[in-house]
C-alpha positions as CSV (number, residue, x, y, z in Angstrom):
1,M,29.1,-51.9,6.3
2,I,29.9,-48.5,5.2
3,Y,32.5,-46.7,7.4
4,L,32.6,-43.1,7.2
5,D,33.8,-42.0,10.8
6,N,37.6,-41.9,9.4
7,A,38.4,-38.7,11.2
8,A,37.9,-40.5,14.4
9,T,40.1,-43.6,13.1
10,T,41.0,-45.4,10.0
11,K,41.1,-49.0,9.1
12,P,45.0,-49.9,9.0
13,S,46.5,-50.6,6.1
14,E,46.8,-54.4,5.4
15,T,49.7,-53.8,3.0
16,A,51.9,-51.8,5.2
17,F,50.8,-54.2,8.2
18,R,52.2,-57.2,6.6
19,K,55.2,-55.6,5.7
20,A,55.8,-54.6,9.0
21,E,54.9,-57.6,10.7
22,E,58.6,-59.0,11.1
23,F,59.3,-56.4,13.5
24,A,56.7,-57.7,15.6
25,L,57.3,-61.5,15.1
26,R,60.6,-61.7,14.4
27,Q,62.6,-58.5,14.9
28,F,61.0,-57.9,18.2
29,Y,64.0,-57.2,20.1
30,N,64.5,-53.9,22.4
31,P,66.3,-51.3,20.3
32,S,68.1,-50.0,23.2
33,A,69.8,-53.3,23.6
34,L,73.6,-53.6,23.3
35,Y,73.7,-56.5,20.8
36,Q,73.2,-56.1,17.1
37,A,69.9,-56.9,17.0
38,G,69.1,-53.9,19.0
39,H,71.5,-51.6,16.7
40,V,69.4,-53.4,13.8
41,L,66.2,-51.9,15.1
42,Q,67.9,-48.3,15.9
43,S,68.9,-48.1,12.3
44,E,65.1,-49.0,11.2
45,L,64.0,-46.6,13.7
46,K,66.3,-43.9,12.2
47,K,64.9,-44.8,8.8
48,A,61.4,-44.2,9.9
49,R,61.9,-41.1,11.5
50,S,63.4,-39.9,8.2
51,A,61.0,-41.2,6.1
52,L,58.2,-39.7,8.0
53,L,59.9,-36.3,8.5
54,C,60.7,-35.6,5.0
55,K,57.1,-35.8,3.8
56,V,56.3,-32.3,5.3
57,A,59.5,-30.8,6.6
58,D,63.4,-30.1,5.9
59,E,65.4,-32.5,7.7
60,N,67.9,-29.9,8.1
61,S,65.6,-27.8,10.2
62,F,63.6,-30.1,11.7
63,E,63.5,-33.6,13.4
64,W,61.0,-36.0,14.5
65,V,60.2,-37.7,18.0
66,F,58.1,-40.5,18.5
67,T,55.2,-40.3,20.8
68,S,52.1,-42.5,21.9
69,C,49.7,-40.6,20.1
70,G,48.7,-37.1,19.2
71,T,47.3,-36.3,22.4
72,E,51.0,-36.9,24.3
73,A,52.4,-35.0,21.4
74,D,50.2,-32.1,22.0
75,N,50.5,-32.3,25.8
76,Q,54.3,-32.4,25.5
77,A,54.5,-29.0,23.6
78,V,52.0,-27.7,25.9
79,F,53.6,-28.3,29.3
80,S,57.0,-28.3,27.9
81,F,56.7,-24.9,26.7
82,A,53.7,-22.6,28.0
83,K,55.5,-22.1,31.4
84,R,55.5,-18.0,31.9
85,G,53.5,-15.2,30.9
86,N,50.7,-15.9,28.8
87,A,50.0,-18.7,26.3
88,V,47.5,-18.5,23.4
89,T,45.3,-20.9,21.4
90,T,41.9,-20.9,19.6
91,A,38.4,-21.9,20.4
92,G,38.3,-24.6,18.2
93,E,41.1,-27.0,19.3
94,H,41.1,-30.7,19.8
95,S,40.5,-31.6,23.6
96,A,44.0,-32.5,23.6
97,I,44.8,-29.0,23.3
98,S,41.8,-27.4,25.1
99,A,41.9,-29.4,28.3
100,A,45.8,-29.2,28.5
101,F,45.0,-25.4,28.4
102,S,42.1,-25.4,31.2
103,E,44.8,-27.5,33.3
104,L,47.0,-24.4,32.9
105,K,44.5,-22.2,33.8
106,N,43.8,-24.5,36.9
107,R,47.5,-24.5,38.0
108,G,47.6,-20.7,37.7
109,T,51.1,-20.4,36.7
110,V,50.4,-19.3,33.3
111,E,47.3,-16.8,31.7
112,T,45.6,-18.3,28.9
113,R,44.2,-16.7,26.2
114,I,41.5,-18.0,23.5
115,A,41.2,-16.6,20.3
116,P,37.9,-16.9,18.8
117,L,36.2,-18.7,15.5
118,Q,35.0,-17.3,12.2
119,K,31.5,-18.9,10.9
120,D,33.3,-20.9,8.8
121,G,35.6,-22.9,11.7
122,R,38.7,-21.1,11.1
123,V,40.5,-19.0,13.8
124,D,40.0,-15.2,13.8
125,V,43.6,-14.3,12.9
126,E,43.4,-10.5,13.7
127,K,41.9,-11.3,17.4
128,L,44.5,-14.2,17.8
129,L,47.2,-11.6,17.0
130,S,45.5,-8.9,19.4
131,L,46.0,-11.6,22.1
132,V,49.8,-12.0,21.7
133,D,52.1,-9.7,23.4
134,D,55.6,-9.4,24.7
135,K,55.1,-11.8,27.6
136,T,53.4,-14.4,25.3
137,S,55.6,-17.9,25.8
138,F,53.5,-20.5,23.5
139,V,51.1,-20.2,20.5
140,S,49.1,-23.1,19.3
141,V,46.6,-23.0,16.2
142,M,45.2,-26.7,14.7
143,H,46.2,-27.0,11.3
144,V,42.8,-28.7,10.5
145,N,39.7,-28.6,12.7
146,N,38.7,-32.3,13.5
147,E,35.2,-31.5,13.3
148,L,34.3,-29.0,10.4
149,G,37.5,-29.5,8.3
150,S,38.4,-26.0,8.1
151,I,42.1,-25.3,7.4
152,N,44.1,-22.7,9.2
153,D,47.0,-21.4,7.1
154,I,49.4,-22.0,10.0
155,N,52.6,-20.9,7.8
156,A,51.2,-17.3,7.5
157,I,49.7,-17.3,11.0
158,A,53.0,-18.3,12.4
159,K,54.9,-15.7,10.8
160,R,52.5,-12.9,11.9
161,V,53.0,-14.3,15.6
162,K,56.5,-14.5,15.0
163,A,56.9,-10.9,13.6
164,K,55.0,-9.7,16.7
165,N,56.9,-11.7,19.2
166,P,59.7,-13.9,17.9
167,R,60.1,-15.6,21.2
168,V,56.9,-17.1,21.2
169,I,56.9,-21.0,20.6
170,F,54.5,-21.9,18.0
171,H,52.8,-25.1,17.8
172,S,50.1,-26.9,15.3
173,D,48.0,-29.8,15.8
174,G,48.6,-31.5,12.7
175,V,46.8,-34.9,13.5
176,Q,43.8,-34.2,10.6
177,A,46.3,-32.8,8.0
178,Y,49.5,-35.2,8.0
179,G,49.1,-37.4,4.8
180,K,45.8,-35.6,3.8
181,L,46.5,-31.9,3.0
182,P,49.7,-31.5,0.8
183,F,51.9,-28.9,2.7
184,R,55.3,-28.3,3.9
185,L,56.2,-26.7,7.3
186,A,57.8,-23.2,7.4
187,K,60.6,-22.1,9.2
188,E,58.5,-20.4,11.5
189,I,56.8,-23.6,12.9
190,D,58.3,-24.7,16.1
191,L,56.2,-28.0,16.8
192,Y,54.0,-30.1,14.8
193,S,51.8,-32.8,16.3
194,V,51.0,-36.1,14.1
195,S,49.1,-39.4,14.9
196,A,49.2,-42.8,12.6
197,H,46.2,-44.1,13.0
198,K,44.6,-41.0,11.1
199,I,46.3,-42.5,8.1
200,G,46.3,-46.2,8.4
201,G,48.6,-46.8,10.8
202,L,48.1,-48.3,14.2
203,K,46.6,-46.6,17.6
204,G,49.5,-46.3,19.9
205,V,52.1,-44.3,17.7
206,G,52.2,-40.6,17.1
207,G,54.9,-37.9,16.5
208,L,56.0,-34.4,17.4
209,I,58.2,-32.7,15.2
210,K,60.1,-30.3,16.4
211,R,62.5,-27.4,14.8
212,K,66.0,-28.7,15.6
213,S,67.3,-25.3,17.7
214,L,64.5,-25.7,19.7
215,V,65.7,-27.6,23.3
216,L,62.7,-29.9,24.0
217,P,62.5,-30.8,27.7
218,P,61.5,-34.5,28.3
219,Y,57.8,-35.3,29.0
220,L,58.6,-38.7,30.1
221,I,61.5,-39.7,32.5
222,G,63.0,-43.0,32.3
223,G,65.3,-45.1,30.0
224,G,66.2,-42.0,28.0
225,Q,64.7,-43.0,24.7
226,E,64.4,-40.6,21.7
227,S,67.4,-38.9,22.4
228,G,66.5,-38.2,26.1
229,R,63.1,-36.5,24.8
230,R,60.7,-39.1,25.4
231,S,61.4,-42.3,27.4
232,G,59.7,-45.4,27.2
233,T,60.6,-48.7,24.6
234,E,60.0,-47.7,21.1
235,N,57.0,-49.4,19.3
236,V,59.1,-50.6,16.3
237,F,56.3,-52.7,14.7
238,G,54.0,-49.8,14.9
239,I,56.3,-47.2,14.0
240,K,57.4,-49.2,10.9
241,Q,53.9,-49.6,10.1
242,F,53.3,-45.9,10.4
243,E,56.1,-45.5,7.9
244,Y,54.9,-47.8,5.4
245,S,51.2,-46.2,5.9
246,A,52.7,-43.1,5.4
247,E,54.4,-44.0,2.0
248,E,51.5,-45.0,0.6
249,K,49.3,-42.3,1.6
250,F,51.6,-39.8,0.7
251,E,52.0,-41.6,-3.0
252,R,48.8,-40.6,-3.9
253,I,48.1,-37.5,-1.6
254,K,47.2,-35.2,-4.4
255,E,45.2,-37.7,-6.4
256,D,43.1,-38.6,-3.1
257,Y,42.7,-35.1,-2.4
258,A,40.8,-34.3,-5.9
259,R,38.7,-37.4,-5.6
260,L,37.7,-36.7,-2.1
261,K,36.8,-33.3,-3.0
262,E,34.4,-34.7,-5.5
263,Y,32.8,-37.2,-3.2
264,N,32.5,-34.5,-0.8
265,S,30.6,-32.2,-3.2
266,L,28.4,-35.2,-4.5
267,L,27.2,-36.2,-1.1
268,W,26.4,-32.6,0.1
269,S,24.6,-32.0,-3.2
270,G,22.4,-35.3,-3.0
271,L,21.4,-34.6,1.0
272,D,17.9,-33.4,1.5
273,K,18.2,-29.6,1.9
274,D,15.1,-29.6,3.7
275,I,16.8,-31.4,6.5
276,F,20.4,-31.0,6.1
277,V,22.5,-27.7,6.5
278,R,26.3,-27.5,5.6
279,L,28.6,-26.7,8.4
280,S,31.9,-27.4,6.6
281,T,33.1,-25.1,4.5
282,D,33.5,-25.8,0.4
283,D,37.5,-25.0,0.7
284,G,38.0,-27.3,3.8
285,L,39.5,-30.3,4.1
286,P,38.0,-32.7,1.6
287,Y,38.1,-35.2,4.1
288,I,35.8,-34.0,6.3
289,L,31.7,-32.8,5.7
290,S,29.9,-31.8,8.6
291,V,26.2,-31.2,8.6
292,S,23.1,-30.7,10.8
293,A,19.8,-32.0,10.6
294,L,18.0,-29.2,11.8
295,G,15.0,-30.5,15.0
296,L,16.8,-33.7,14.9
297,R,19.1,-34.9,17.6
298,G,22.6,-36.0,15.8
299,E,23.2,-38.7,18.5
300,I,19.9,-40.5,17.5
301,L,20.5,-40.3,13.7
302,L,24.0,-41.8,14.2
303,H,22.5,-45.2,15.7
304,M,19.6,-45.2,13.5
305,L,22.4,-44.7,10.4
306,E,24.5,-47.6,11.9
307,D,21.3,-49.8,12.2
308,K,21.3,-49.6,8.5
309,G,24.7,-50.5,7.9
310,V,26.4,-46.7,7.7
311,I,28.9,-45.6,10.2
312,V,29.3,-41.8,11.0
313,G,30.4,-39.7,13.7
314,T,28.6,-36.6,15.6
315,G,32.2,-34.6,16.1
316,S,35.4,-35.3,18.0
317,A,35.3,-38.9,19.0
318,C,37.7,-38.0,21.5
319,S,34.9,-35.4,23.1
320,S,32.4,-38.4,23.6
321,N,32.6,-38.4,27.3
322,A,32.4,-34.9,27.7
323,K,29.5,-33.8,30.1
324,T,28.3,-31.2,27.3
325,R,25.6,-32.2,25.0
326,Y,26.9,-29.8,22.2
327,S,30.1,-29.4,20.3
328,K,32.0,-26.7,21.6
329,V,33.7,-25.9,18.0
330,V,29.9,-25.4,16.6
331,L,29.0,-23.1,19.2
332,A,31.9,-21.4,19.0
333,C,31.3,-20.7,15.1
334,G,28.3,-19.0,16.0
335,Y,25.6,-21.7,15.5
336,D,22.8,-22.0,18.2
337,E,22.2,-25.1,20.6
338,K,19.6,-26.5,17.9
339,T,22.0,-26.7,14.8
340,A,24.7,-28.3,17.3
341,D,22.4,-30.8,18.5
342,G,21.7,-32.0,14.8
343,V,25.6,-32.4,13.7
344,L,26.8,-35.4,11.8
345,R,30.5,-35.7,10.7
346,I,30.9,-37.5,7.6
347,S,34.8,-38.3,7.4
348,F,36.2,-39.9,4.1
349,S,39.4,-42.2,3.2
350,N,41.4,-43.0,0.5
351,A,39.2,-46.4,0.5
352,T,36.0,-45.0,0.2
353,T,34.4,-45.4,-3.1
354,K,31.7,-43.3,-5.1
355,E,29.2,-46.3,-4.6
356,E,29.4,-45.8,-0.8
357,V,28.9,-42.3,-0.9
358,E,25.9,-42.7,-3.3
359,D,24.3,-45.4,-0.8
360,T,24.9,-42.9,2.0
361,I,23.2,-40.0,0.3
362,R,19.9,-42.3,0.0
363,I,20.3,-44.1,3.4
364,M,20.9,-40.4,5.2
365,N,17.6,-39.0,3.3
366,E,15.4,-41.9,4.0
367,T,16.7,-42.1,7.7
368,A,16.3,-38.6,8.6
369,N,13.0,-38.1,7.0
370,E,11.8,-41.5,9.1
371,L,13.0,-39.7,12.4
372,K,11.1,-36.6,11.3
373,R,8.0,-38.4,10.7
374,R,8.3,-40.1,14.2
375,M,8.7,-37.0,15.9
376,H,5.6,-35.3,14.1
377,S,3.4,-38.5,14.7
């Protein structure tokens, strides 16, 4: 089986899993307990928090709050700070942000404003800035688009937003960027969401990076864990496995980036151009390549490829239950419904091999031509 839907989830790192296993089987205590074993686990959580944060941010300026997932981190950011005036986001956001903005609109307490995308999937920065005024309380711009791999320069965007309104709280969904894209958070970023299972960690663990000077209201109320910012007993095993998997990823982040850029180009160059058109840009995150098989249903192709041992996606896995047939992100880029209907998202991991890419080229071409012949017979 060739697994190429890593933007949806990755296989957990076995090395990190084994290293963290003691926190599931032996050091299973509650980290909030007053006895010594609890204090030991609090120390381990502190180590993990520091190790994960320092990869992308200055520990003197930022701090890390553990959550259950990227969606929770996104929701905490939105509902904690989009409480007055208007809130601005983009048409290319993950449903964790777009659905949260829809809820804000339904509640009627905050005006929501949506900035359009350019053809390449990036936000139109000038139009985004035109939506920001003296009543804007919150702005959220995705770092890497989860469907197309388009990269927004969030540091530059945040700086321009703050220049227009210094009181704005600027958030970015960094779920597809953390551990894959070499970067550091600028001081203009207030909040940044991440998720463990996108980089070899386990499902059920995420994080919200916050600027230290920012007062973060609790989203979950209860036992006061995470310094009162997120109640609920911490998943120590999952957190430590996240820490160890992140160590692996960041050790070779630049090497993986360069290698997967070659694989991304190799895959695209080998696909039948009479059928496939490229949607992802050349300078996007190399972990993601989105194409469209014009005149064919992407969902049908997905299942045919699965039958032949290749797993790919058609877009965001979190939107698979949506009522609409077409990707809102692809349509927001200006593509028509015919193009949106044929979308396939191929997403790589550090474990992807060149042989798998070469086999995928052959199988995708064969399968697409087979479906094309069926439709015209």
